[in-house]
C-alpha positions as CSV (number, residue, x, y, z in Angstrom):
1,X,13.2,-37.7,5.4
2,X,13.6,-34.8,2.7
3,X,14.3,-35.6,-1.2
4,X,14.4,-33.2,-4.1
5,X,11.9,-33.8,-7.1
6,X,12.5,-31.4,-10.3
7,X,14.2,-29.3,-7.9
8,X,11.5,-29.2,-5.4
9,X,12.1,-30.1,-1.4
10,X,9.4,-33.7,-0.7
11,X,9.5,-34.3,2.8
12,X,7.4,-37.1,4.8
13,X,5.3,-34.6,5.7
14,X,2.8,-37.3,7.9
15,X,6.1,-38.4,9.3
16,X,7.3,-35.3,10.4
17,X,4.3,-34.3,11.6
18,X,4.2,-37.3,13.8
19,X,7.5,-36.5,15.0
20,X,6.4,-33.1,16.4
21,X,3.5,-34.2,18.6
22,X,6.0,-37.0,19.6
23,X,7.8,-34.1,21.4
24,X,10.5,-32.7,18.4
25,X,9.3,-29.5,17.3
26,X,12.5,-28.8,15.2
27,X,11.1,-31.2,13.3
28,X,9.1,-28.7,12.0
29,X,11.4,-26.5,9.9
30,X,11.1,-29.4,7.6
31,X,8.1,-28.4,6.6
32,X,8.9,-24.9,6.7
33,X,11.8,-25.0,4.5
34,X,9.3,-27.1,2.1
35,X,6.6,-25.0,1.8
36,X,7.6,-21.4,2.2
37,X,8.3,-20.5,-1.3
38,X,4.8,-21.4,-2.5
39,X,3.8,-19.8,0.5
40,X,5.1,-16.5,-0.1
41,X,4.0,-16.7,-3.9
42,X,0.4,-17.4,-2.4
43,X,0.7,-14.8,0.0
44,X,1.6,-11.9,-2.4
45,X,-1.1,-13.2,-5.2
46,X,-3.4,-13.0,-2.9
47,X,-3.0,-9.1,-2.3
48,X,0.3,-8.9,1.1
49,X,2.5,-7.2,-1.0
50,X,5.4,-6.4,1.0
51,X,3.6,-7.8,4.1
52,X,4.0,-11.3,2.3
53,X,6.6,-12.6,4.7
54,X,5.6,-11.7,8.0
55,X,1.9,-12.9,6.9
56,X,3.3,-16.1,5.9
57,X,5.7,-16.3,9.3
58,X,2.7,-16.1,11.3
59,X,0.9,-18.3,8.9
60,X,3.4,-21.2,10.1
61,X,3.2,-20.4,13.3
62,X,-0.8,-21.1,13.4
63,X,-0.2,-24.1,11.8
64,X,2.1,-25.5,14.2
65,X,0.0,-24.4,16.7
66,X,-2.9,-25.9,15.1
67,X,-1.2,-29.4,14.4
68,X,-2.6,-31.0,17.4
69,X,-5.9,-30.5,15.0
70,X,-4.5,-31.5,11.3
71,X,-6.3,-34.7,10.4
72,X,-4.6,-37.5,9.8
73,X,-4.0,-37.9,6.5
74,X,-4.6,-35.2,4.7
75,X,-2.1,-32.9,2.6
76,X,-0.3,-30.2,4.4
77,X,-0.2,-28.0,1.9
78,X,-3.4,-26.9,0.6
79,X,-4.2,-26.8,4.7
80,X,-0.8,-24.0,5.1
81,X,-2.4,-22.1,2.1
82,X,-5.5,-21.9,3.8
83,X,-4.2,-20.5,6.2
84,X,-2.3,-17.8,4.8
85,X,-4.8,-16.9,2.8
86,X,-6.6,-16.1,5.9
87,X,-3.9,-14.1,7.4
88,X,-4.0,-12.0,4.1
89,X,-7.2,-10.8,4.6
90,X,-7.3,-9.9,7.8
91,X,-3.2,-7.7,7.2
92,X,-5.3,-6.2,4.4
93,X,-7.6,-5.2,6.1
94,X,-6.0,-4.1,9.2
95,X,-4.1,-2.0,7.5
96,X,-7.2,-0.6,5.8
97,X,-6.0,-0.3,2.5
98,X,-6.0,-2.7,-0.9
99,X,-2.7,-3.0,-3.1
100,X,-2.7,-1.4,-6.1
101,X,-2.5,-3.5,-9.2
102,X,1.5,-1.6,-10.1
103,X,1.8,-2.8,-5.9
104,X,0.8,-6.7,-6.6
105,X,3.1,-7.1,-10.0
106,X,5.7,-5.7,-8.5
107,X,5.7,-8.1,-5.5
108,X,5.6,-10.9,-7.8
109,X,8.1,-10.5,-9.9
110,X,10.4,-9.8,-6.7
111,X,9.1,-13.2,-5.7
112,X,11.0,-15.2,-8.0
113,X,12.6,-14.6,-11.4
114,X,9.8,-14.7,-14.0
115,X,11.8,-14.1,-17.0
116,X,15.1,-15.1,-17.6
117,X,17.6,-12.4,-18.2
118,X,18.7,-14.3,-21.1
119,X,15.1,-13.7,-22.9
120,X,14.8,-12.1,-26.1
121,X,13.7,-8.6,-25.1
122,X,10.7,-8.5,-27.6
123,X,9.8,-11.9,-25.6
124,X,10.1,-10.9,-22.6
125,X,8.3,-7.5,-23.0
126,X,5.2,-9.7,-24.2
127,X,5.3,-11.8,-21.1
128,X,5.2,-8.5,-19.0
129,X,2.1,-7.7,-21.0
130,X,0.7,-10.5,-20.5
131,X,1.1,-10.6,-16.9
132,X,0.0,-7.4,-16.4
133,X,-3.5,-7.9,-18.4
134,X,-3.9,-10.9,-16.7
135,X,-3.4,-9.2,-13.1
136,X,-5.4,-6.6,-14.1
137,X,-8.6,-9.2,-15.5
138,X,-8.3,-10.5,-12.1
139,X,-8.7,-7.3,-10.0
140,X,-12.0,-7.3,-12.0
141,X,-13.2,-10.7,-10.9
142,X,-15.3,-11.6,-7.5
143,X,-13.4,-12.5,-4.2
144,X,-14.2,-16.3,-5.0
145,X,-13.4,-16.7,-8.7
146,X,-10.2,-14.5,-8.3
147,X,-9.1,-17.0,-5.4
148,X,-10.0,-20.1,-7.0
149,X,-8.1,-18.8,-10.5
150,X,-4.8,-18.3,-8.1
151,X,-5.0,-21.2,-6.7
152,X,-5.4,-23.6,-9.8
153,X,-3.1,-21.9,-12.2
154,X,-1.4,-19.4,-10.7
155,X,0.0,-22.4,-7.7
156,X,-0.8,-25.0,-9.9
157,X,-2.8,-26.7,-7.3
158,X,-5.4,-29.3,-8.2
159,X,-9.3,-29.8,-7.8
160,X,-8.8,-31.9,-4.6
161,X,-6.0,-29.0,-3.2
162,X,-8.1,-26.5,-4.3
163,X,-10.8,-27.5,-2.3
164,X,-8.9,-27.7,0.7
165,X,-7.0,-24.9,0.8
166,X,-10.6,-22.7,0.1
167,X,-12.7,-25.2,1.9
168,X,-15.0,-25.5,-1.0
169,X,-16.8,-28.9,-2.0
170,X,-15.3,-30.1,-5.2
171,X,-17.9,-29.3,-7.5
172,X,-17.9,-25.8,-6.1
173,X,-14.7,-25.2,-7.1
174,X,-15.6,-26.5,-10.5
175,X,-18.3,-24.5,-10.9
176,X,-16.6,-21.1,-9.6
177,X,-14.1,-22.3,-11.6
178,X,-16.0,-22.5,-15.2
179,X,-17.4,-19.1,-14.1
180,X,-14.3,-17.6,-13.5
181,X,-12.2,-19.0,-17.0
182,X,-15.4,-17.3,-18.8
183,X,-15.3,-14.0,-17.7
184,X,-11.5,-14.0,-18.0
185,X,-12.4,-15.4,-21.3
186,X,-14.1,-12.4,-21.7
187,X,-12.1,-9.5,-20.5
188,X,-9.0,-11.0,-22.4
189,X,-9.7,-12.7,-25.6
190,X,-6.8,-14.5,-26.1
191,X,-6.6,-16.5,-22.5
192,X,-5.8,-19.5,-22.6
193,X,-5.0,-20.7,-18.5
194,X,-1.9,-22.8,-19.1
195,X,-0.2,-20.1,-20.7
196,X,-1.5,-16.9,-19.1
197,X,0.2,-19.3,-15.8
198,X,3.6,-19.4,-17.5
199,X,3.6,-15.8,-17.8
200,X,3.0,-15.2,-14.1
201,X,5.5,-17.7,-13.1
202,X,8.3,-17.8,-16.4
203,X,7.6,-21.7,-16.5
204,X,9.2,-22.3,-13.6
205,X,7.9,-24.5,-11.2
206,X,9.9,-24.0,-7.4
207,X,8.1,-23.8,-4.4
């Protein structure tokens, strides 16, 4: 069963997973449609760049093959995004390269319309400048701090989902997030998580 909520596709994940396990593999397409957008955003934000769609496709395949081990009652999205994160790391390591800051920003801008065409040019320029500054600052954080900020603010996941996606206790998420935000405040004196999240996403909430 699918519904739309605020422009997002919402599915009864437990029911869909039960159908797949019962021998209806085509039902998995509902989960793919519901989560492809945020999965691609996650892959791009974590450095997959032009390989993001391939990373996400592979992540969905691995998630499908692992549904038998998926814990009943758990949320599918953070579980999927943990697989996306692993696939992104593997892709970067296999290619033996790190995406440049400019390449990552370009990839994020291609992922979805970040700034409306009708936006005031001065406002648009400011948003681009703020986004570039945030990306540069994120690249100066440790991997753990960059991950926790990306999941909590750029992908709009709550503390529990972030903990599940990263495989960390909630207390670890909270402490690492606090340290990451303090570091970002040092790097970006005007840093405000909500404002910079909107800069990255253009205020949209599409998955």
